[in-house]
C-alpha positions in Angstrom: -12.4 -14.7 -20.3 -15.0 -12.2 -19.3 -17.1 -10.4 -21.8 -15.7 -6.9 -21.1 -12.6 -5.3 -22.5 -10.6 -5.3 -19.3 -8.6 -8.5 -20.0 -9.5 -9.7 -16.5 -11.3 -12.8 -15.4 -12.4 -13.0 -11.7 -11.8 -16.5 -10.4 -11.9 -18.6 -7.3 -8.9 -20.6 -6.1 -10.7 -23.8 -7.1 -11.1 -22.7 -10.7 -7.4 -22.0 -11.5 -5.7 -25.1 -10.3 -6.2 -28.9 -10.3 -3.3 -29.5 -8.0 -1.5 -28.1 -5.0 0.4 -24.8 -5.1 4.0 -25.2 -6.0 5.8 -24.2 -2.8 9.2 -25.8 -3.3 12.3 -24.1 -4.7 11.5 -22.5 -8.0 14.2 -21.4 -10.5 11.8 -20.4 -13.2 9.7 -18.6 -14.3 10.9 -15.1 -13.6 9.0 -11.9 -14.5 9.9 -8.3 -15.2 7.4 -5.8 -14.0 6.8 -2.3 -15.3 4.2 0.4 -14.2 3.8 2.9 -17.0 2.8 6.6 -16.8 -0.9 5.7 -17.3 -0.8 3.3 -14.4 -0.9 0.1 -16.5 0.9 -2.9 -15.0 3.0 -4.7 -17.6 4.5 -8.2 -16.9 7.0 -10.0 -19.1 7.6 -13.6 -18.2 10.5 -15.8 -19.4 8.8 -19.2 -19.9 10.1 -21.8 -22.4 6.8 -22.8 -24.0 5.7 -23.1 -27.7 3.9 -20.1 -29.2 0.8 -22.3 -29.4 0.6 -22.6 -25.6 -1.9 -20.6 -23.6 -0.3 -19.6 -20.4 -2.0 -17.1 -18.1 -0.9 -14.7 -15.4 -2.7 -15.1 -12.0 -2.9 -12.5 -9.3 -4.2 -14.1 -6.1 -5.3 -11.9 -3.2 -3.6 -13.1 -0.1 -6.3 -14.0 2.5 -6.4 -12.6 5.9 -5.3 -14.9 8.8 -7.8 -17.7 9.2 -9.6 -17.1 6.0 -9.5 -19.0 2.7 -8.7 -17.7 -0.8 -11.7 -16.3 -2.6 -10.6 -13.7 -5.2 -8.3 -14.1 -8.1 -7.6 -12.2 -11.3 -6.4 -13.9 -14.5 -5.1 -12.4 -17.7 -3.8 -14.1 -20.8 0.0 -14.1 -21.5 0.7 -13.3 -25.1 3.9 -14.3 -27.0 6.5 -11.6 -26.9 9.6 -13.2 -28.5 11.2 -16.6 -28.2 10.5 -18.0 -24.7 8.9 -14.8 -23.5 5.3 -13.8 -22.8 3.6 -10.5 -22.0 0.5 -9.5 -20.1 -0.9 -6.0 -19.6 -3.2 -5.3 -16.6 -5.2 -2.1 -17.3 -6.0 0.4 -14.6 -9.6 -0.8 -14.5 -11.0 -2.8 -12.9 -9.0 -1.9 -9.8 -7.5 -4.5 -7.6 -9.0 -4.7 -4.1 -6.8 -3.3 -1.3 -4.3 -5.9 -0.1 -1.4 -8.0 -1.2 -1.7 -10.0 -4.4 0.7 -12.9 -5.1 1.8 -13.4 -8.7 1.6 -16.9 -10.4 1.8 -18.3 -13.9 -0.6 -20.9 -15.1 1.4 -22.7 -17.8 -1.6 -24.5 -19.2 -5.4 -24.7 -18.7 -6.1 -26.7 -15.6 -2.4 -26.9 -14.6 -0.7 -26.1 -11.4 -0.1 -22.5 -10.6 3.6 -21.7 -10.2 4.9 -18.7 -8.2 6.7 -16.0 -10.2 10.1 -14.8 -9.2 10.8 -11.1 -9.4 13.1 -9.9 -12.2 13.6 -6.3 -13.2 11.1 -3.8 -11.8 10.8 -0.5 -13.7 8.9 1.8 -11.4 10.2 5.1 -12.6 6.7 6.4 -13.4 5.8 6.1 -9.7 8.8 7.9 -8.3 7.4 11.4 -8.9 4.3 10.7 -6.8 0.8 11.9 -7.5 -0.1 15.1 -9.3 -3.1 17.3 -9.7 -4.5 14.9 -12.3 -5.1 12.1 -9.8 -8.7 11.0 -9.7 -10.6 9.2 -6.9 -11.2 6.5 -5.9 -7.5 6.3 -5.8 -6.1 2.9 -7.1 -2.4 2.2 -6.5 -0.5 -0.9 -7.5 3.2 -1.5 -6.6 5.0 -4.7 -7.6 7.6 -5.9 -5.0 9.6 -8.9 -3.9 8.3 -10.7 -0.8 10.5 -11.8 2.0 10.7 -15.3 0.6 11.7 -14.0 -2.9 8.4 -14.1 -4.8 6.8 -11.5 -6.9 3.7 -9.8 -5.5 1.7 -6.6 -5.9 0.7 -4.3 -3.1 -2.6 -2.6 -3.9 -4.5 0.3 -2.3 -8.0 1.3 -3.2 -9.3 4.4 -1.4 -12.4 6.6 -2.1 -10.5 9.6 -0.7 -6.9 10.0 0.4 -4.5 12.3 2.2 -1.0 11.9 0.8 1.8 12.5 3.4 4.7 14.5 2.1 7.7 16.0 3.8 7.9 15.7 7.6 10.0 18.5 9.4 11.2 18.1 12.9 11.8 20.9 15.5 12.6 19.9 19.0 9.5 18.1 20.5 7.2 18.6 17.5 6.8 17.6 13.9 5.2 19.4 10.9 3.6 17.3 8.3 2.9 18.5 4.8 0.2 16.6 2.8 -2.1 16.7 -0.2 -5.8 15.8 -0.3 -7.3 13.7 -3.1 -11.1 13.6 -3.4 -12.9 16.2 -1.3 -11.7 19.8 -1.1 -10.6 21.5 2.0 -13.4 23.5 3.6 -14.4 25.4 6.7 -13.5 23.6 9.9 -10.8 21.4 8.3 -8.6 19.8 11.0 -6.0 17.2 11.5 -7.0 14.4 14.0 -4.8 12.0 16.0 -6.8 9.0 17.3 -5.3 6.9 20.1 -5.4 3.3 18.9 -7.7 1.2 21.0 -9.3 4.2 22.6 -12.2 5.6 20.5 -12.7 8.6 22.7 -9.1 9.7 22.8 -8.7 12.2 20.0 -6.5 15.2 19.6 -7.6 17.9 17.2 -4.9 20.0 15.6 -5.2 23.2 13.6 -4.7 22.7 9.9 -3.1 25.2 7.6 -4.6 25.2 4.1 -2.0 25.9 1.4 -4.2 25.8 -1.7 -7.2 23.7 -2.7 -5.4 20.4 -2.0 -2.3 21.1 0.0 -2.1 21.6 3.7 0.1 21.2 6.7 -0.2 20.8 10.5 2.1 20.6 13.5 2.0 17.9 16.1 3.3 18.9 19.6 4.3 15.6 21.1 3.7 16.9 24.6 -0.1 17.1 23.9 -0.1 13.3 23.3 1.1 12.6 26.8 -1.9 14.2 28.7 -4.8 12.4 30.3 -2.8 9.3 31.2 -1.6 8.6 27.7 2.0 8.3 28.8 3.1 4.6 28.9 4.9 3.3 32.0 8.1 1.4 32.1 7.8 -1.9 30.4 4.4 -1.2 29.0 3.4 -1.4 25.3 3.9 1.8 23.3 0.9 4.1 22.8 0.0 4.6 19.1 -1.7 7.6 17.7 -3.1 7.2 14.1 -3.1 10.4 11.9 -6.2 11.5 10.1 -7.5 14.7 8.4 -11.1 15.9 8.5 -11.4 18.1 5.4 -14.4 20.2 6.7 -16.8 20.3 9.6 -19.0 17.2 9.6 -17.0 15.5 6.9 -15.7 11.9 7.3 -12.1 11.6 8.5 -9.4 10.4 6.0 -6.4 8.4 6.9 -3.0 10.2 6.2 -0.7 7.8 4.3 2.1 7.7 1.8 1.1 5.7 -1.2 2.0 7.6 -4.3 5.6 6.4 -5.0 7.5 3.2 -5.6 7.8 2.0 -2.0 5.5 -0.9 -1.2 6.6 -1.3 2.5 7.7 1.9 4.2 7.8 0.8 7.8 11.4 -0.4 7.9 12.6 1.8 5.1 11.6 5.3 6.5 12.9 5.6 10.0 12.4 9.0 11.6 14.2 10.5 14.6 12.7 10.2 18.0 12.3 13.1 20.5 12.7 12.5 24.3 10.0 13.8 26.6 10.3 13.1 30.3 11.6 9.6 29.9 9.6 8.5 26.9 10.3 8.9 23.2 8.0 10.1 20.5 8.4 9.5 16.8 6.3 9.2 13.6 6.4 6.0 11.6 4.6 4.3 8.7 2.5 1.2 9.5 2.5 -2.0 7.4 -0.2 -0.4 5.3 1.9 2.8 4.8 -0.4 4.8 7.0 1.1 7.5 9.2 1.1 7.1 13.0 3.0 8.4 16.0 4.5 6.1 18.6 5.0 7.1 22.2 7.4 4.5 23.6 8.0 3.8 27.3 11.4 4.0 29.0 13.3 0.8 28.8 12.5 -1.8 31.5 15.1 -2.1 34.2 
């Protein structure tokens, strides 16, 4: 273990396993996960081992396509009743942004075994962020992967604009949001950047509603100017949503991170407005960032 008090040991893939990853059907072990009000991540694993055993919890950062595993976090599992073990991951050090797969190492030098998800108590996350949130913002949400394994979705952002309620009116939407990190200042604006076109930007007046809260209204028609309207059969045009808190400040991505939903894209589906044969609707990306899609008419 490392010499600090965090309970974490940074590791490489080679240092945590002497054998291949167990990829076959796994009935055990299963883990319950809790995030408490202080942001600690508590894992309880049902594992039939003697109390003298030294199992460990491994969180392995999922590599990007074409890259190899490099970063891992290990924390000791402590006995917590007959056949049960408990690990507490403190809020610091923060996990790097990405998806972390959860494993158990039953013995030193043994194979890593994927954890299956048990109960997940995320009630402390449901209320979202409050005024007490500090930056950099570190968020960790345990979830079940598509293939039924336990994983943790982590975000780590130096500053953040948290999307709130979205209100629709005809061919426009109004977004309410809260800023974490910098304060709103003179010249604050919302920005929509057309994906793949660095020079295609729409600036929108921002209404400050306090030191942190603000709102802005997007008129979808403004996103169709200058040839930004997709033709029939073409790929959708995507506009990514940012806020610039003051003149000359760096822009900040608008996202929804401060609750218990790890993947919003297919969960939050918003209504689409029709404009001259195309449709416009907001959506959340695979990283829970807010964007607007302008979809072409269906091909004939």
